[in-house]
N, C-alpha and C positions, 0 to 999 in steps of 0.2 A: 503493498501500500505505500503509494505515495503520499508528504503532508507537502502543502506550496504555502508558505506564510509570507511572501514577500519583502518584500523589504521594510527596516522601521519606519519610515515613512510612509509607509502604505498602510499599516497597522496604526500609526498613530491618527493617520487624516481624515478619519470620523471623530475625531475632538473627544479620543478615549473614553467610548460608550464603545459593549461588550462588542466582541467576535462571538461568532457564533460556529462550530465545527461541521462544517457539511458533506456530508463521505457523498459521492456521489459514486452508484454502483450501475452498471451494466452487466444486463443478463450475462453478455459471454465473460463475464469474469474479471471484466477489467474493473477498477476503483480507481478513484481520484481523491482526496479530501482538500475543501477551501476553508478557507474563514471568511465570511459573511455580515460585513456589521447593519446593524439593526436598521439604516435606512435602506439595504442592497437588499435589492431581489439577488433569486440563489444563479438567476440567469447572469446579472451583472458579474456575480464572485467568480463564476466558473469565467466567464470573458477576461476578465482583470487577469485573472490566473494562464492566459491562455489554452480553456480547455474548450473543445467545440463542443457544443449543445446542438441540436434542432431547436429551431424557432423559427415563427414567420412574421407574424406582425404588432409584440411587442407591446398587446393594449388587451390582454387576456383575450381574443375575441376569435381564433382558430384555434387553437386545439395543440397545436406543431411543439410545442414545449411540454406536453404532458408530461408528468410523473411522477411516480407512487410514494407517496408517505410510507415508507415503513416503521421510522422511531422517531419520539420528537412532537415538535410542534410549529406550524406556519402559521399565516397571517396573509391570506391576500389582501392585496394595495388595494383592492376597487372589486368590487361585484364582480365577478366569472359567470362572462356571458359566454364563453364555449364549453363549461363544464354542465351536465344538469345538473342538480341536487342528493341524485344516487350515485351516481361517478364522485362526487365529492364526499360524500360518507362512508365510499367504498376507499379511499383516503389518496384518491390524484389529487392532485394539484397543476397547476401553470407552472411554469417554472420562473415566466416572463416579470409574474408579478404574483410570486410568491416569496416573503421573507420570513427567513425563520428567527424565530423566537426562544430556541434552544437549541445546545446541540441535534445533529438530528443526520439520519441515512436514509435516501430516495433512491430508490431505483429510476435509472434516467434512460434514453433511447429511442429509437424510433419504433422497436418493439413495444413501450408503453403506451404511444398512441396507436399504434395498433389495438391493443387489445379495445379501446373504446370505439373505432371507423371500421368497418367491415370495408375492402375492397372489393367494387361489385367485377372490376375484373378477372378475378384469379379465380 
């Protein structure tokens, strides 16, 4: 497991606010860990550390960035327009608007999005 903390300046850029440890897990077995500030989305924290995650709109409308919360607590910065209530209840989150409130583990990648969207061409 790789842990990326960034420089001291990056760690302190949020004015000393807590950073939460976010473990990103791919179904194929890959794992990366980033630190996310309270005011930072999971997608923003991953991008800051050079970790590529799928995304589209960045507003919570398209569901391309869907992840599944395995442990911990997140809060969407605004209402999720792309996920239905049952998907939210099952732990699915939108990484572009998901802000960690505690340390957490999140399953990420296109496979997670595929759980919710049926491909009509298969």
